[in-house]
C-alpha positions in Angstrom: -238.0 -70.2 -132.9 -239.7 -70.4 -136.3 -237.7 -69.6 -139.5 -240.7 -68.2 -141.5 -244.0 -66.5 -140.9 -247.2 -66.0 -142.9 -247.2 -62.7 -144.8 -250.1 -61.0 -146.6 -250.1 -57.7 -148.5 -253.6 -56.4 -149.4 -254.7 -53.1 -151.0 -258.4 -52.1 -151.6 -258.1 -53.2 -155.2 -256.6 -56.7 -154.6 -254.3 -59.0 -152.7 -250.8 -58.4 -153.9 -248.8 -61.0 -152.1 -249.4 -64.0 -149.8 -246.7 -66.4 -148.7 -244.0 -67.4 -146.3 -241.6 -64.7 -145.3 -238.4 -64.6 -143.4 -238.7 -60.9 -142.6 -240.6 -57.8 -143.6 -239.1 -54.3 -143.6 -241.9 -51.9 -142.9 -242.0 -48.1 -143.4 -243.7 -47.3 -140.1 -245.1 -43.9 -139.3 -242.8 -43.7 -136.3 -239.8 -45.1 -138.1 -238.7 -48.2 -140.1 -239.1 -51.5 -138.5 -238.4 -55.2 -139.3 -241.0 -57.9 -138.5 -239.6 -61.4 -138.1 -241.1 -64.7 -136.9 -242.0 -64.7 -133.2 -242.2 -60.9 -133.2 -244.1 -59.3 -130.3 -247.7 -58.3 -131.3 -247.7 -54.8 -132.8 -249.9 -52.6 -134.9 -248.4 -49.7 -136.7 -249.5 -47.1 -139.3 -247.5 -46.9 -142.5 -246.0 -43.8 -144.1 -245.2 -43.7 -147.8 -242.2 -45.8 -148.5 -240.8 -49.1 -149.7 -242.0 -52.3 -148.1 -239.4 -55.1 -148.5 -240.4 -58.7 -148.1 -237.8 -61.4 -147.8 -239.6 -64.6 -148.9 -238.2 -68.1 -148.8 -237.6 -67.8 -152.6 -236.3 -64.3 -152.9 -237.1 -60.7 -152.1 -239.9 -58.5 -153.3 -240.3 -54.7 -152.9 -243.5 -52.7 -153.0 -244.1 -48.9 -152.9 -246.9 -48.2 -150.3 -248.6 -44.9 -149.8 -249.9 -45.5 -146.3 -252.0 -48.0 -144.4 -251.5 -50.3 -141.4 -249.4 -53.3 -140.5 -250.4 -56.0 -138.0 -247.6 -58.0 -136.7 -247.9 -61.2 -134.6 -245.6 -64.1 -133.6 -247.2 -66.1 -136.5 -247.3 -63.5 -139.2 -247.6 -60.0 -140.6 -250.5 -58.5 -142.5 -250.1 -55.2 -144.3 -253.3 -53.4 -145.3 -252.0 -50.7 -147.7 -254.0 -47.7 -148.9 -252.2 -48.1 -152.2 -249.4 -50.5 -153.1 -247.5 -51.1 -156.3 -244.6 -53.4 -157.1 -241.5 -51.3 -156.9 -240.8 -50.7 -160.5 -240.3 -47.6 -162.6 -243.6 -48.1 -164.5 -245.4 -47.2 -161.3 -243.7 -43.8 -160.9 -246.5 -42.0 -162.8 -249.2 -43.3 -160.4 -247.1 -42.3 -157.4 -246.5 -38.9 -159.0 -250.2 -38.5 -159.1 -250.4 -39.2 -155.4 -247.7 -36.5 -154.9 -249.7 -33.9 -156.7 -252.8 -34.8 -154.6 -250.7 -34.4 -151.4 -249.2 -31.1 -152.6 -252.7 -29.7 -153.3 -253.9 -30.8 -149.8 -250.8 -29.2 -148.2 -251.4 -25.9 -150.0 -254.9 -25.6 -148.5 -254.1 -27.0 -145.0 -253.4 -24.9 -142.0 -252.1 -25.3 -138.4 -251.1 -28.9 -137.5 -252.8 -30.2 -140.6 -250.3 -28.2 -142.7 -247.3 -29.9 -140.9 -248.8 -33.3 -141.4 -249.6 -32.6 -145.1 -246.1 -31.3 -145.7 -244.6 -34.4 -144.1 -246.7 -36.6 -146.4 -245.4 -34.6 -149.4 -241.8 -35.1 -148.2 -242.4 -38.9 -147.7 -243.9 -39.3 -151.2 -241.0 -37.4 -152.7 -238.6 -39.7 -150.9 -240.5 -42.7 -152.2 -240.2 -41.5 -155.7 -236.5 -41.1 -155.3 -236.3 -44.7 -154.1 -238.3 -45.9 -157.2 -235.4 -45.7 -159.6 
């Protein structure tokens, strides 16, 4: 069994992190999950939350607003809609995403309203975790 795996975090703007990871805690749409070396192949969508990467030289956390994660035995790649290092200076950007989600929820109906309200709740929880 391998001790580390390749990890990449990419957003549309840029590559945020690439390196060797021991584990990656992922805020999956169906629940939190941890990817480790030799993991079974999986693809999951992301919900807004904190992505925690345990690297060989420390841990880094990122706030993600959504996207996808591809997990294989050799590595994990996260394609985030938006991703920010988890730091208080990024609260304003995430607050802007919250306002967008609230506007969308207000104009949604049916199942779309439930989905939009869940997104608002997830972003509010993310903001609480940003302190």
